[in-house]
N, C-alpha and C positions, 0 to 999 in steps of 0.2 A: 541654633537648632540644625540648620543646614550643615554646619561644620561637623556637628556630632554625627549626623547621618552619613556624611562623606567618610569620616573616620571609621564608622562602623562597616561601611561597604569595603573600604580598603583592608580592614582587619579580616573581614570575611573572605575576601579574595586571597589574602595571604595564607589563611588557614586552608583554603581549598587547594592552593598550589602545593602545600605540603602533603595533602591527602593522596592516596592512590587515584590514578586518573579515572578509573571506572566509576568512582563515586559521583563524578559530575554528570553521569548519564542518568536519565530518569529510570526508575524501577519498573520492571515489567510485572504486572499483576494478573495477566491472562491465564496463568496456570491454575487459578483457583475458582473458576467459574462454575464448575459442578455439572452433574449429569443432566439436569433439567434444561441445560442450554445446548444439548447435543444437536448438531446439524449434519446432514450428509456432507461428505468431504468436498463435493462440488460447490456447496454453499458456504464453505468455511472461509472466514476472513481473519487471518492471524493478526494479533495486536502488533507483532514484531517478528521478523523484519518485514518491511512494507514491500508490496509487490509493485508499487509505483511511487510517485512523489508524495502520496498521502501519508500524513503522520498523525492522523486522528485515531482514537480508539473506536473499533467497530461497536455498533450498538448491540446490546445483549437482548435477546428475545427468549422468553421462556417457552420452549416448544411443547414440552410435555407437562400435562397437569399432574402426572404421577411419574415415578421413576421408570425409565424404559427397561426392556427385558434384554439381558445379555445372552449371547449364544456361545456354544462350545467353540474353542479356538484350537484348531489342529493344523499346525504348519508342517507336520511330517508328510512324506509322500503318501499317495493313496495306495497303500500296500496291497490291497485286495483287487486293484484294477488290473484288467487284462494287459495293459501296457507295461505295468511293473512286473507282473509274474512271468511275462514272456521273456524278460531280460534277467531277472534276479530270482533267487530262491524265496520261497514263501516265508513271510514274517509271522511267526506264531505269537499270540498275545502273551503278555507277562502279567503277573499278579503280585499283590502285596503279601499274600499269605501262602503257606505251603499247600493248603487244601484247594487253592485256586478258586476261591469264592469271592475275593475282593479285587476287582479289576482296578487298574490305575486310573484315577479321575482326570478329567480334562479341566483346564482353566477356562474361564468364561470372559468374553470381551464384548464391548458394545460397538455396534456399527455406527460410525460417525465420530466427530470430534466436538468438544465443547467450543462454542463460538468464541473467538478471540484467542484460543490457545496458540501460543507462539510456535513458530517453526524452528527447527534446528538452524543454527547459524554456521557452525562448523560441521562438515560431514553431511551425510545424506542417508535417508531410508531407501529411496528409489535406486540409488547406485548399487545397492546390494540385493535388491528385491525384498527388503523388509517392508512389511505392510505399514502404511502410514494413514490408513483410512479407518482405523479402529482405536479404541482406547480401553484401558483397564481401570477398575477401581480395586480397593483393598480386598473386598470380599470375593470378587471374581478371580483375582490373582492368587490369594492365599487362603481363601475359605476352603477350597478342596483339601488343603493340607493341615487344617486344624485351627485356623483363625476364626473367631466368632462363636466358638462353643466351648463348653466347660471340660475340665479334666474328667469329670464323671462320664461324659459322653465320648471320651477319647481325644479331646482337643487340647488346646494350650491355655485356655482361660484368658485370652487376650482379644481385644476388639469387641468385647461384649458391652462395654459401657459407652460406645459411640453410637451415633445415628446410623441405623441399619435397616431402614425401610426397604423392603423388597429383597433383602439378602437371602431369604429362605429359598429363592430360586436356585441358589448355588448347590444346595443339597437335595433338590427335588428328585433327582435321578439316582444318585449314589447313596443318599443318606449321609449322616455325619459319621465319617470313617473313624473307627477306633484305632489310633496310632500307638497305643500304649504297649503293644507287643510286637510291633513291626521290627524286623531285623533287615536293614537295608543291604548289608553285605550278602546275606543269604538270598534275598530277593534278586539282587543283581546277578549272583552266580546261577540261580535257577533260570533266569531269563537267558543268559548266555548258553546254558546247556540246551535249552529248548531250540535255540537258533544257531547252533555252532556251525551247521553246514553252510551258512551264509557267508562265512568269513575266510579270508586267507589264513592258511596255517602259518605259525611262526617259522621264520627261516632257519634252516640248519646250517651248520658250518661247512658242510661239504658242497663245493661249487658244482652246479649242474653242467655237464659237458655240452658242447654246442649242439650235437645231433639230438641229444635227449631234450634239450631246451626247445629246439625247433618242433619236435614231435609233440611236446607238451603244449606249445602254443596252438598248433593245428587242432589238437583235441579240445582245447578250451574254447575255440571258436564255435564249437557245436554244443556247448553246455552253457548253463546259466552262469552269469558273471558272479564272481565272489567280490566282496568289498573289504576295504581296509577298516581297521578299528582305531579309535582315538581315545586316549585317556584324558580326563579332566583331573589334573593333579592340584589339589588345594593345599596351600601351605598353612599348616596349623602348628601351634606351639603350646607347650605346657604353660598353663596360666591364662589361656584365652577365656574370656567371659562369654559363655554360651547364653545369650539372651533368647527369649521366645522367638524373636524375629530372625535370629541367626538359624534356629532350628527350622523355621518355616522356609527360609531361603534354600537350605540344602535339601529339604524334602522335595521342594519344587525342582531343583536342579536334577536330582537323581531320577525322579519320576519322568521328567520331560526329555532329558538327553539319553538316559540309559534304558529305562523300562519301556517307554513309549517308542523307542527306536529299535526294539528287539535286540538290544545289546550292541548296537553300532558304536555307542560311547559307553565308557565306564567311569565312575567317579571314585577317586582315591583321596584320602587325607594323608599328607606327608607330615607326620607329627614330630616336631623338634623337641627332644628331651634335653633340657638345659643342664641337668646334673650328669656330668661325665662318669660319675661313679655308679650310676644305675647299670646293672648288667643286662641290658635290654636284648643282647644277642645270645645270652646264655641261660637266662632264667625266665621261664614262662610266667611264674608268679610275679616277678618284678614288672613284666610287661602288663599283666592284668591290673596290677595296682596303679600303674601310670594311667591306663585307660579309665579305670574306675574313678580316679581322682580328677580327670581332666576332660572326659568326653562323654556325652550322653550315651547310654547303653545302645540305643538304636543305631548308632554310627560306629560301634566298635569294630565290626567286621570289615570296615573300609580303611582302617588305619595301618600305615606302615611307619614304624618308629625309627628315628635316627638320632645320632648325637655328633658333636664336633670331633670327639675323640675317634669315633668310627670313621669319619672322613680322613683323619690323619693316618689311620691304618690303611685305608683304601687308596689314598693319594699321598704316599710318604715322600719326604723330601729327597734331596735338598732343593728348596726353591730359592733361586738367586734373589738378591736385593731388589726391592721395588724402586721405580723411579721416584714415586712419592707415596706416602701412606697417611693422608690427612686425617683419617679416623683413628689412627694409632691402634688398629685392630689386627688380629691374627689372620693370616691368609686362609686358614681353615674355618674361620668364624662365619656365621650366617650372614653377618652384615656385609662383608666383602664378597663372599662366595656362596650365596644362596643357590647357585646353579650346581654346586657339587652334589648335593643329595639328589637333585633331579637327574643328573648324569648317571648316578648310581642306580636310581630307580629305573631308568630306561634300559640299562644293561640287564637288570633283573626281570624285565617284562618285554620280551621280544615279540609278544602278540600285538603290540600297538605300533602303528605307523606314525602317528602324530601324538603330541603331548601338549595340552593346554596348561600353562603355568598360571595358576589362578590365586587370587588373594581372598582372605577370609572376609574382608569388609567391602567387597564389591557386590553390587546388585544390578540385575537387569529387569526392568519393568516390562515384561513381555515373556514369551516362551523361550527358554534357554536353547532348545533345539534349533529354533529359527535363527537365533544369533550365531551359534557356532557353525551351523551348516551353511548359512548364507555367506559368512566371512570366508570360509574355506573355498566355496564355489567361486566367489568373486576373485579371490587371490589366484586361483588356478587359471583364470582367463587373462591375467595381466602379462604384458610383454616385459621381457628383461631390458629392452631398449630404453635407456634413460630411466630405468627403474629406481636407481639410487637417487637420482635428481628429483623425481616426483615424490619420493618417500621422505625427502627432507623438507617438505612444505605442507602446511595446513591447507586443506581444500575448503574454500568458503563459497558455496554455490551461488549465493545471491550477489557475490562480488566477482567471482571468476567465471560464472556461467556454467555450461555443461561440462561433463568430464572430458569430452573430446576437446573442448575449448581450453580447459585447464592444461591438458596434455600438450597442446600446441604452445600455450603460453610458457610452460616449463621448457620446452624445446628452444623457444626464442630467447628466453633468459639465459639458458645454458650457452647458446651460441654467443650471445652478447658478452658473457663473462670471460670468454676465451678459454674456458676449461673444457677439456674433452670428457665426454661421458664415460663413466666407469663401465666396463664390460668384461666379464670373465673374472678369473682370480686376479688378485692384486699382488704383485711382487714388489719387494722393497729390500733395502740392504739388511741382511741378516735373516731373510725369509727361509723357513725350513719346510720341506715337503713331507706330506703324510706318506705312509707306506704305499697306499693305493696310488697316490700321485707319482711315486717313483716307478710304479709299474705301468704308468701311462694312462691311468684311469682319470677321466675328467668328470666333473659334476655338471658340465654343460650338456643340455639335451641335443638331439640331432638337429633341431631347428636353429641352432646357433653355430657360428664359425668355431670349428673344433679347436683352433689354436688362438682364440681370442684371449688376450691378457692385457692387464693394465699395469704399467710400471710407475711406481711412486718413488720420488726422491726427496725425502725430507731434508731440510738443511740441518747440519749438526747443532746440538744444543751445548751451551757452555758447561764445562765440567764443574760439578759441585762436590766438595768433600762430603763423606758420609756424616749424617747427623745422628742425634741420639736414637737408639734402637727402641723398638716397642718392647713391652714387658715380655720376658720369656714365658712360654706356656709349658704345662706339664707334658712329660713324655715326648718332648720334641727337641732333639739334640743338635739339629743343624742350626745355622745362623738364622735368626728371624729377619723378616723384611725390614728395610730401612724406613723409619718413620719421618715424616716431614710434611710440610704444606706445599701446595702447588705454587710455582713461581712463574711470573709472566715471561721471564726470559728463558724458560724451558719450553716455550711453544715451538712446534714444528710446522713451519709453513710448507705445504706440499705443492709440488708441480707434477702434473701427470702427462704422460704420453700413452697413447693407446694403439695397439697393433691388432689387426684382425684380418682374416682372409677376405671378408666382405665389409669394408669399413663404411659404406654408404648407409644412411639411415633407412633408405627404402628396403635394403636387404636385411636389416636387423629387426624390423618391426614385428616379425613373426617369431623372433627368438624368445623362447620360454612360454609362449602361449600354449595352453592345455598341459602345463606342467605344474604339479602341486607345489605350493610355496614351502620353502624350508623354514621360513620365519615370517609370522604375521604379528606385527606390533600394533598397539592401539594408540600410539602417539608417534609423531614423526621421528625418523631415524636420522640424527644429525651428525655432522662431522665434529668429533670431539676436539680436534686441534683448534686452538685459539677461541674456544667457546666460552671460557670463563667458568665453566662447570667445575666445581671443586674437585671432582674425582677424575678429571680428564687425563691425569697422568698416574692414576693408580694402576700401574702395569707391573707385573711381577714375572721374573724368570727370563726376560729378554736380554740379549747381549747389550750391555750399557756402553760398549765402545761404538755402537751405532746410534743414530737418532731414534726416538720413539717410533714404533711402527704406526702406520695409518690406522685410525680407529673410527668406529661408528658407535653411537649409543642411542638409547631410547628410554625415556622416563614414562612409565614405570616398568616393572618386570613382567606384568601380565602380558602373555604372548603365547602363540602356538609355535612349537618347535618340532621339526621333523626328526625321525629316528636318525637319519644320516647326519643332520647338524649336531645332534647330541653325541653321536659317535665321533665326529670331528672334535668337538669340545673335550670329550673323554680322552682321546689320543693326545691332543695338545697338552692336556693336564698331566697324564701319567707318563708320557714319553719325554716331552720337552719341559715339563714343569712350568708351563705358561699359565698365567691367570691374569684376569683384569677385574675391575669392579663389576659387580653382578649385572648392572644395567648396560654394561659395555661389551661383555665377553661374547654373548650370542651373536649380536650384529657384526662384531668385528671378525669373528670366525667365518661368518657367511661372506664378508667382504674379502678376506684373505684367500679363501678357497673357492670362490666363484659359485656360491649357492644362491638360491632365489630368496630374496627378502623384500617384503613390502610393508608399508604403513597402510592400514585399512581405515579410511576416514569415516568412522562410524558417526551417527548423529550426536551432536553436542549442543545443548541449549545454554543460553545466557539469560541471566535474570535482570539485565540492564539493557537499555536501548542504545547500544553502541552504534556509532557511525561505522558503516561497513569498511570504509577506507582505513579508519583507525584500527579496526580489528586486524586487517591485513598488515598494516605497518607495525602493529604490536606483536602479533603471533608469528609473522614471517619477516621480522625486522632485522634479520641477520644478513650475512654476506649473500649478495646476489638474490635478495628477496627470499631467503630461506630461513630455517631455524638454526643454521650453522653459523659459526663465527660469533662475534660479539654483537648483540642486538641492542 
């Protein structure tokens, strides 16, 4: 019997060794404790991670005999306050209907947290000023937008068969809003029209002469400030399945970031039409049919259609052969170059200063305005000094300590690695200058050394004869990119030297502070060289007599890009016929031309009780305790 038990234990250990390592950690169940366990945040004891050596589950106490009452959650500035109106133009309210009888509803949140609710393990609320002392339930979050009531009442007929005690409070002030006739495109346009004096006018092509510019700045010092606008560009495609929850999500997004901000943000759907034979730029009836077949009517006015053939017209060849093309896809295809239509969209919309590239399947359990606003504000405060080095690491607060401590840790690890921090644009063999750079224009702000530059010298890679080519595509007469899979011996190991007028760290810490970020990524920005990532050498149009250029990448594509970064990407594409895999091109262009790029360590929860050191070793397990290199 003992022999059988021993054999069983050995077999069990063998199976565990084959399983993913996270399965050996105990599951976290504190996410499901419910509203009746709400406690003030000062009394909250997370099940995980532990604040001390204790590893026991906190006892649950039912605090409320009945469901507590949620309160309106408004993270936008106090637009009517004297402090706001003394600096900025008045924000006029926006409405869902043309008659201006249906104001935009607020979401509702509960003060406090369910006892035992885990805390984020990666990233942080407090770092960005995101509130972590409130929580949302399904009715407070989506009830204002149609959850919990029927089609007859103007809702979506979902959430009605679940436990909903106390949910009526959600509609006590506004009633159950009838969304059956809402036109979000029209509502967004009316909101902008009512508030247009608040925003900067789109730039024109004629440069302002120096004296006129100075006079303009003096005049603006005595007027209310105008603010920049941001587009949330959601990537949509023909055939996307619009569930009721998808509709709720985008009703929430448009209401919270656009209408409740007085037009500071605008939401757009960039709709990929897969059939290249559809005459979407020539026939309004064809456009309408695509919309009718694929998008709920309430969102039609927010859609911009595009196709891959349109991108071939906009970015004609010839594109030189790729280093590798592991997906065997066309360079104009959405899989490799999803940034092409975004670049085109930015050229067509000069009214926006920043563009969030967003995915259809992403959700934020909270107010969207708070998320986008706080990420942008935090990124603006970040220094460029050791920016790339911080951005290639996950921030784990319970392991790394405060952000200042993490920053110092990154500095110490960078010094220990022997690698000089990247500062300014990166020059490498075969580097080409933009037209503005040839005129002496720099993307570095005045707080940085004006001639800071990083020189990167990759070692040559072995020559490989061309492999089989990808399938030729229609209406494309130049040579298609070379197809192949990445090879370990094509790696480019880089050595860097940095020159700057003020090379000491003390002089560089203010570099880039109070400068809007050109790129905000939601995952670390890693060095693609030697990373093992399958697309690390999907590089097109570069001189193959030189080694591959230095590259940075971030998984996934959701990110905020500035107008000037998209202009850089646009020029690199149409002038130089340069392209890279879509998750690599924006960060690499920021690297090459000295733009400000940051990884924003937003809060991420884990559903297993990982050991904190194991989290760091797993997520920052690459070269020099980063996400770069082979982990």
